[in-house]
C-alpha positions as CSV (number, residue, x, y, z in Angstrom):
1,M,-57.6,-160.5,-27.1
2,A,-55.5,-160.7,-30.3
3,S,-54.6,-164.4,-29.8
4,A,-56.9,-167.2,-29.0
5,S,-54.2,-169.3,-27.3
6,M,-51.7,-168.8,-24.5
7,W,-49.0,-170.7,-22.6
8,A,-49.9,-172.6,-19.4
9,V,-48.2,-175.1,-17.2
10,H,-49.6,-178.6,-17.6
11,A,-49.3,-181.3,-14.9
12,E,-49.4,-185.0,-15.7
13,P,-49.6,-187.2,-12.5
14,A,-48.1,-190.7,-12.7
15,S,-49.2,-193.8,-10.8
16,D,-46.1,-193.7,-8.6
17,G,-47.0,-190.3,-7.2
18,S,-44.6,-188.4,-9.3
19,V,-45.8,-185.6,-11.6
20,G,-44.5,-184.5,-15.0
21,F,-44.7,-180.8,-15.9
22,S,-44.7,-179.1,-19.3
23,V,-45.7,-175.8,-20.9
24,R,-48.5,-176.1,-23.5
25,D,-50.7,-173.9,-25.6
26,V,-54.2,-173.7,-24.3
27,P,-57.2,-171.5,-25.0
28,V,-57.3,-168.0,-23.4
29,P,-59.6,-168.0,-20.4
30,T,-63.0,-166.3,-20.6
31,R,-64.1,-164.1,-17.8
32,T,-66.9,-165.8,-15.9
33,G,-68.7,-162.6,-15.0
34,P,-68.6,-158.8,-15.4
35,S,-66.6,-158.5,-12.2
36,D,-63.7,-160.5,-13.5
37,V,-60.3,-158.9,-14.3
38,L,-58.0,-160.4,-16.9
39,I,-54.4,-160.2,-15.8
40,R,-51.3,-160.8,-17.9
41,T,-49.0,-162.9,-15.7
42,E,-45.5,-161.5,-14.9
43,A,-44.9,-163.8,-12.0
44,A,-46.8,-166.5,-10.0
45,G,-46.2,-167.8,-6.5
46,V,-45.6,-171.6,-6.0
47,N,-47.6,-173.1,-3.1
48,R,-48.1,-176.6,-1.5
49,P,-51.8,-176.7,-2.6
50,D,-50.5,-176.5,-6.2
51,W,-48.4,-179.6,-5.7
52,L,-51.3,-181.5,-4.1
53,Q,-53.6,-180.5,-7.0
54,A,-51.0,-181.7,-9.5
55,R,-51.0,-185.1,-7.8
56,G,-54.8,-185.3,-7.9
57,L,-55.1,-184.9,-4.1
58,Y,-56.6,-181.5,-3.9
59,P,-58.9,-180.9,-6.9
60,A,-60.0,-177.4,-7.9
61,P,-63.5,-176.5,-6.7
62,R,-66.3,-176.6,-9.2
63,G,-66.2,-173.5,-11.4
64,H,-62.5,-172.8,-10.7
65,S,-59.7,-173.1,-13.3
66,Q,-58.2,-176.5,-13.5
67,T,-54.8,-174.9,-14.3
68,L,-52.4,-174.7,-11.4
69,G,-51.5,-171.4,-9.7
70,L,-53.3,-169.5,-6.8
71,E,-51.5,-166.2,-6.7
72,V,-50.2,-163.9,-9.5
73,A,-48.7,-160.5,-10.2
74,G,-49.0,-158.7,-13.5
75,T,-50.8,-156.1,-15.6
76,V,-54.6,-155.7,-16.1
77,V,-55.5,-156.3,-19.8
78,E,-59.3,-156.4,-19.4
79,A,-60.7,-154.3,-16.6
80,A,-63.6,-154.5,-14.1
81,G,-64.6,-153.0,-10.8
82,D,-62.1,-150.4,-9.6
83,W,-59.3,-151.6,-11.9
84,A,-58.2,-150.1,-15.2
85,V,-56.3,-151.5,-18.2
86,G,-52.6,-151.1,-17.5
87,D,-52.9,-151.3,-13.7
88,R,-50.1,-153.4,-12.1
89,V,-51.6,-155.7,-9.5
90,M,-51.3,-158.8,-7.4
91,A,-54.2,-161.1,-6.9
92,L,-55.5,-164.3,-5.2
93,A,-56.6,-166.4,-8.2
94,N,-59.2,-169.1,-8.2
95,G,-56.6,-171.3,-10.0
96,G,-55.0,-170.6,-13.4
97,A,-52.1,-168.4,-12.3
98,F,-49.5,-170.7,-14.0
99,A,-50.5,-169.3,-17.4
100,E,-50.0,-166.3,-19.6
101,L,-53.4,-164.8,-18.7
102,V,-55.6,-165.4,-15.7
103,A,-59.2,-164.3,-14.9
104,V,-59.7,-163.1,-11.3
105,P,-62.7,-161.7,-9.5
106,S,-62.0,-158.0,-9.1
107,G,-62.4,-158.1,-5.3
108,Q,-59.4,-160.5,-5.0
109,V,-57.1,-158.0,-6.8
110,M,-54.8,-155.8,-4.8
111,R,-52.5,-153.0,-5.9
112,L,-48.9,-154.1,-6.5
113,P,-46.6,-152.7,-3.8
114,A,-43.5,-150.6,-4.9
115,L,-40.2,-151.9,-3.7
116,E,-37.3,-149.9,-2.3
117,P,-34.1,-150.2,-4.5
118,E,-32.4,-152.3,-1.9
119,R,-35.2,-154.9,-1.8
120,A,-35.3,-155.0,-5.6
121,G,-31.6,-155.5,-5.7
122,S,-31.8,-158.5,-3.4
123,V,-34.3,-160.2,-5.8
124,A,-32.5,-159.3,-9.1
125,P,-29.9,-162.1,-8.9
126,L,-32.6,-164.7,-8.4
127,V,-34.5,-163.4,-11.5
128,E,-31.3,-163.4,-13.6
129,A,-30.5,-167.0,-12.5
130,A,-33.9,-168.0,-13.9
131,G,-33.2,-166.3,-17.2
132,G,-35.5,-163.3,-16.6
133,N,-35.1,-159.6,-17.1
134,A,-34.1,-158.3,-13.6
135,D,-35.5,-154.8,-14.0
136,A,-37.4,-153.1,-11.2
137,A,-40.8,-154.0,-12.6
138,T,-40.0,-157.7,-12.7
139,C,-38.5,-157.7,-9.2
140,E,-41.7,-156.0,-7.9
141,A,-43.8,-158.6,-9.6
142,V,-41.8,-161.5,-8.2
143,V,-42.2,-160.2,-4.6
144,A,-45.9,-159.3,-5.1
145,S,-46.7,-162.7,-6.6
146,A,-45.6,-164.4,-3.4
147,I,-47.9,-162.4,-1.1
148,P,-51.7,-163.1,-1.8
149,E,-52.0,-166.8,-0.9
150,A,-49.9,-166.7,2.2
151,G,-51.0,-163.2,3.2
152,L,-54.7,-164.0,3.0
153,T,-54.3,-167.4,4.6
154,V,-52.5,-165.8,7.6
155,W,-55.0,-162.9,7.9
156,G,-58.0,-165.2,7.8
157,N,-56.7,-167.7,10.2
158,L,-54.2,-166.1,12.6
159,V,-56.0,-162.8,12.8
160,E,-59.7,-163.3,12.1
161,A,-60.1,-166.8,13.4
162,G,-57.4,-166.8,16.1
163,G,-57.8,-163.2,17.3
164,A,-54.1,-162.3,17.0
165,G,-53.4,-158.7,17.9
166,P,-51.3,-156.5,20.1
167,G,-50.1,-158.3,23.3
168,K,-51.1,-161.8,22.1
169,I,-48.6,-164.6,22.3
170,C,-48.6,-166.6,19.1
171,L,-47.1,-170.0,18.5
172,I,-46.4,-170.6,14.8
173,H,-45.6,-174.1,13.5
174,G,-43.6,-174.4,10.2
175,A,-42.4,-170.8,10.7
176,S,-39.7,-170.9,8.0
177,G,-42.0,-171.8,5.1
178,G,-44.1,-169.5,2.9
179,V,-47.2,-169.3,5.1
180,G,-45.3,-169.7,8.4
181,G,-42.8,-166.9,7.5
182,M,-45.7,-164.6,6.5
183,A,-47.4,-165.5,9.8
184,V,-44.3,-164.5,11.7
185,A,-44.0,-161.2,9.8
186,V,-47.7,-160.3,10.2
187,A,-47.9,-161.2,13.9
188,R,-44.7,-159.3,14.8
189,R,-46.0,-156.1,13.0
190,L,-49.3,-156.5,14.8
191,G,-47.5,-156.2,18.1
192,C,-47.7,-159.9,19.1
193,V,-45.1,-161.9,20.8
194,V,-44.0,-164.6,18.4
195,V,-42.8,-168.1,19.3
196,A,-41.7,-169.9,16.1
197,M,-41.2,-173.6,15.5
198,A,-38.4,-174.4,13.1
199,S,-35.7,-177.0,12.8
200,G,-32.0,-176.3,12.0
201,E,-29.9,-173.1,12.1
202,E,-30.9,-171.9,8.6
203,K,-34.6,-172.1,9.3
204,A,-34.2,-170.6,12.7
205,E,-32.3,-167.6,11.2
206,A,-35.1,-167.1,8.6
207,A,-37.7,-167.0,11.4
208,L,-35.7,-164.6,13.5
209,A,-35.0,-162.3,10.6
210,L,-38.8,-162.0,10.0
211,G,-39.3,-161.0,13.7
212,A,-39.7,-164.1,15.8
213,D,-39.0,-163.4,19.4
214,L,-38.2,-167.0,20.2
215,V,-37.4,-170.0,18.0
216,L,-37.7,-173.6,19.2
217,D,-36.2,-176.5,17.3
218,Y,-38.8,-179.2,17.6
219,K,-36.3,-181.8,16.7
220,R,-34.1,-181.0,19.7
221,V,-36.6,-179.8,22.4
222,D,-40.0,-180.5,23.7
223,F,-41.6,-177.1,23.0
224,K,-44.4,-177.7,25.5
225,E,-41.9,-178.2,28.3
226,V,-39.9,-175.0,27.3
227,L,-43.0,-172.9,27.3
228,R,-44.0,-174.3,30.7
229,L,-40.8,-173.2,32.4
230,P,-41.8,-170.5,35.0
231,E,-39.1,-168.1,33.9
232,V,-40.0,-168.4,30.2
233,D,-43.7,-168.1,30.9
234,R,-43.2,-165.0,32.9
235,A,-40.8,-163.4,30.3
236,L,-43.3,-164.0,27.5
237,V,-46.3,-162.7,29.5
238,D,-44.4,-159.6,30.5
239,L,-43.2,-158.9,27.0
240,A,-46.8,-159.4,25.7
241,A,-48.1,-156.9,28.3
242,A,-45.5,-154.3,27.3
243,R,-46.4,-154.6,23.6
244,A,-50.1,-154.4,24.3
245,E,-49.6,-151.2,26.3
246,D,-47.4,-149.7,23.7
247,A,-49.9,-150.4,21.0
248,L,-52.8,-149.0,23.0
249,R,-50.9,-145.8,23.8
250,R,-50.5,-145.1,20.1
251,V,-54.1,-145.6,18.9
252,D,-54.3,-143.2,15.9
253,G,-51.1,-141.7,17.1
254,V,-52.7,-140.2,20.2
255,P,-51.1,-141.2,23.6
256,L,-53.7,-142.7,26.0
257,S,-53.9,-142.2,29.7
258,A,-53.0,-145.0,32.1
259,R,-56.7,-145.0,33.3
260,S,-57.9,-145.7,29.8
261,L,-55.7,-148.7,29.6
262,E,-57.3,-150.4,32.6
263,G,-58.9,-153.7,31.6
264,H,-57.1,-153.8,28.2
265,V,-53.5,-154.6,29.1
266,P,-52.6,-158.0,30.5
267,D,-51.6,-157.9,34.1
268,P,-48.1,-159.4,34.4
269,A,-48.9,-160.4,38.0
270,A,-51.8,-162.6,36.9
271,S,-49.7,-165.7,36.0
272,R,-51.2,-168.0,33.3
273,R,-48.7,-170.7,34.3
274,P,-51.1,-173.3,35.6
275,L,-52.4,-173.7,32.1
276,G,-50.2,-172.2,29.4
277,C,-49.2,-168.9,28.0
278,V,-50.0,-169.1,24.3
279,D,-53.0,-167.2,23.0
280,V,-53.1,-168.3,19.4
281,V,-51.5,-171.3,17.7
282,L,-51.3,-171.5,13.9
283,D,-50.9,-175.2,13.1
284,M,-49.8,-176.4,9.8
285,L,-49.1,-180.0,10.9
286,G,-52.3,-181.6,12.2
287,G,-51.9,-185.1,13.7
288,S,-50.3,-185.2,17.2
289,A,-49.4,-181.5,16.9
290,I,-53.0,-180.6,17.7
291,Q,-52.9,-182.0,21.2
292,Q,-49.5,-180.5,21.8
293,S,-50.7,-177.1,20.7
294,V,-53.7,-177.3,23.0
295,D,-51.4,-178.2,25.9
296,C,-49.6,-174.9,25.4
297,C,-52.7,-172.7,25.3
298,A,-53.7,-170.1,27.8
299,Y,-57.3,-169.8,29.1
300,K,-59.6,-169.0,26.1
301,G,-56.7,-169.6,23.7
302,A,-57.2,-170.7,20.1
303,V,-55.7,-173.4,17.9
304,V,-56.3,-172.8,14.2
305,S,-55.3,-175.7,12.0
306,I,-54.6,-175.2,8.3
307,G,-52.4,-178.2,7.3
308,Q,-52.1,-181.9,7.7
309,Q,-48.4,-182.7,7.1
310,A,-48.3,-184.8,10.3
311,G,-51.6,-186.5,9.6
312,R,-55.3,-186.0,9.0
313,K,-56.5,-187.5,12.3
314,C,-55.5,-186.9,16.0
315,E,-56.4,-188.0,19.5
316,L,-57.6,-185.2,21.7
317,D,-57.9,-184.9,25.4
318,M,-61.2,-183.1,25.6
319,T,-60.8,-182.4,29.3
320,K,-57.8,-180.1,28.6
321,L,-59.7,-178.5,25.8
322,M,-62.7,-177.7,28.1
323,L,-60.7,-176.6,31.1
324,R,-58.8,-174.1,29.1
325,R,-61.9,-173.2,27.1
326,V,-59.7,-173.5,24.0
327,T,-61.3,-172.8,20.5
328,L,-60.2,-175.4,18.0
329,T,-60.9,-174.6,14.4
330,G,-59.6,-174.9,10.9
331,S,-60.2,-173.8,7.3
332,T,-59.0,-173.7,3.8
333,L,-58.7,-170.5,1.8
334,R,-59.6,-172.1,-1.5
335,S,-63.1,-173.1,-0.3
336,K,-64.1,-169.6,0.8
337,T,-66.6,-167.7,-1.3
338,N,-65.4,-164.9,-3.6
339,A,-67.0,-162.4,-1.2
340,D,-65.1,-163.8,1.8
341,K,-61.9,-163.7,-0.2
342,A,-62.6,-160.1,-1.3
343,N,-63.1,-159.1,2.4
344,L,-59.8,-160.7,3.4
345,A,-58.0,-159.0,0.4
346,S,-59.3,-155.6,1.5
347,E,-58.3,-156.0,5.1
348,F,-54.9,-157.6,4.4
349,A,-54.0,-155.1,1.7
350,R,-54.7,-152.2,4.1
351,F,-52.5,-153.8,6.8
352,A,-49.7,-154.5,4.3
353,E,-49.7,-151.0,3.0
354,Q,-49.8,-149.4,6.5
355,T,-47.0,-151.5,7.9
356,R,-44.9,-151.5,4.7
357,L,-44.8,-155.3,4.8
358,V,-42.4,-155.5,1.8
359,A,-39.8,-153.3,3.4
360,A,-37.6,-153.8,6.4
361,C,-38.7,-152.0,9.6
362,Q,-37.4,-151.2,13.1
363,L,-39.5,-152.3,16.0
364,D,-38.8,-152.6,19.7
365,G,-35.4,-154.1,20.6
366,D,-34.3,-157.4,22.2
367,D,-35.9,-158.5,25.5
368,A,-33.3,-159.0,28.2
369,S,-35.7,-161.0,30.4
370,L,-36.5,-163.5,27.7
371,R,-32.9,-163.9,26.8
372,A,-32.0,-164.6,30.4
373,A,-34.9,-167.0,30.7
374,V,-33.7,-169.3,27.9
375,E,-30.0,-169.0,28.5
376,G,-28.3,-172.4,28.5
377,L,-31.2,-174.2,26.8
378,E,-30.3,-176.2,23.8
379,G,-32.4,-176.0,20.6
380,V,-33.7,-172.5,21.7
381,R,-32.9,-169.2,20.0
382,V,-33.9,-165.8,21.1
383,N,-34.0,-162.8,18.8
384,A,-30.8,-160.7,19.0
385,L,-31.3,-158.4,16.0
386,A,-32.0,-155.2,18.0
387,G,-35.6,-154.9,16.6
388,R,-34.6,-155.0,13.0
389,V,-37.2,-156.9,11.0
390,A,-36.7,-158.1,7.5
391,P,-39.2,-157.5,4.7
392,A,-41.8,-160.1,3.8
393,P,-42.2,-162.4,2.0
394,K,-38.7,-163.9,1.7
395,I,-38.1,-164.9,-1.9
396,E,-35.8,-167.9,-1.9
397,R,-36.0,-169.2,-5.5
398,V,-37.2,-168.1,-8.9
399,F,-37.8,-170.5,-11.8
400,A,-39.0,-170.1,-15.4
401,A,-42.4,-171.7,-15.9
402,D,-40.9,-174.4,-18.1
403,R,-38.9,-175.5,-15.0
404,A,-42.0,-175.9,-12.8
405,G,-40.9,-179.4,-12.0
406,D,-37.7,-178.0,-10.4
407,A,-39.7,-175.6,-8.4
408,F,-41.8,-178.4,-6.9
409,A,-38.7,-180.5,-6.3
410,W,-37.4,-177.6,-4.2
411,L,-40.7,-177.1,-2.4
412,N,-40.6,-180.8,-1.4
413,S,-36.9,-180.8,-0.4
414,G,-37.4,-180.0,3.3
415,A,-35.0,-177.2,3.1
416,V,-37.5,-174.4,2.4
417,T,-37.0,-171.0,4.1
418,G,-39.1,-168.8,1.9
419,K,-41.1,-168.7,-1.3
420,A,-40.5,-169.9,-4.9
421,V,-41.9,-167.9,-7.8
422,L,-42.4,-168.8,-11.5
423,L,-41.7,-166.4,-14.4
424,P,-43.1,-166.8,-17.9
425,P,-41.2,-169.4,-19.9
426,A,-38.2,-168.3,-21.8
427,R,-39.9,-168.7,-25.2
428,R,-42.6,-166.2,-24.3
429,S,-40.8,-163.9,-21.9
């Protein structure tokens, strides 16, 4: 590289739990092996693990960059693997994305998706407000930089660990946030029935736009009791069966015979009501939410825990867990090996390209039975968007890197309905 130094966001935690952020000159990173790609940062996604690391509560694993930032979009300046200099890419970084240059294992790099003009136009005002150049390339980088961390987290937990797929009923906690919103979008495009947990009208609207079939306001209703209502249970199970059958009839675009569907499509007559109807729970809360999630599970359901916002410990009724044969598991993306991350990146990138994740799409329309089942219930919203599904991820705020403190203040505001992204600081843009 021509220069031996670059800009990077520096975090300085204080004893009172606050953190000061500044942009400093630091040495250019060295590639740790021949498979590393060096990327010039055009945009970097902001995530809760970054905040926890900044506070000293989530240290980077040994061998990872100590600089914040877990996802990036930009241009390859030193190539490796299948990538060439000049390729525009997005990547899951092992830290270091809040900097001018970041070294990333080549297997964690994915091609940057092109945006339709309408999507780029929706992002441009956010880029301009942050002082950036709102051209098509920058807008593409902003959207792409918000994909890898949430996308691979969702794929590894909701899909691989939880088994989400066509005809599965998924319960997603924190559905309006970055990871939760991505989970809604992925599950809906997979052919799942999506029950989203979100508080307030704005967060409910965000989850519905991304494809949630049902949104429950956990501050106003007991979500377990709503899902136990016979008419709600039956409507969700019937809708799941219809989506499973629809997906199976279109394997590789070839319609399948009714006989070939036997044993694969859930039988609507086989009520799962004595236990629960949820096949997969993606839990970002921990604490008491774990038991509540188990209580909602169908036979052989799964609860996948990826957060601890409600607490690190919980009491669990093991009898309920055993009677339902529920799988309870959890993981962190950061602690996975580079090989595991590369496998996730490959699978998720294929899915995102096939489903045009960054573009709006049209899926099956509203379900009249589900709408009738929840009619009159307070704190419950059913999708009425006629099958229109918004693109993912939702970009809510864009900040220059020298305003990283403002980005984290927004992240911790409790009013999040999407992702925040950092651009290079004004002095280097």
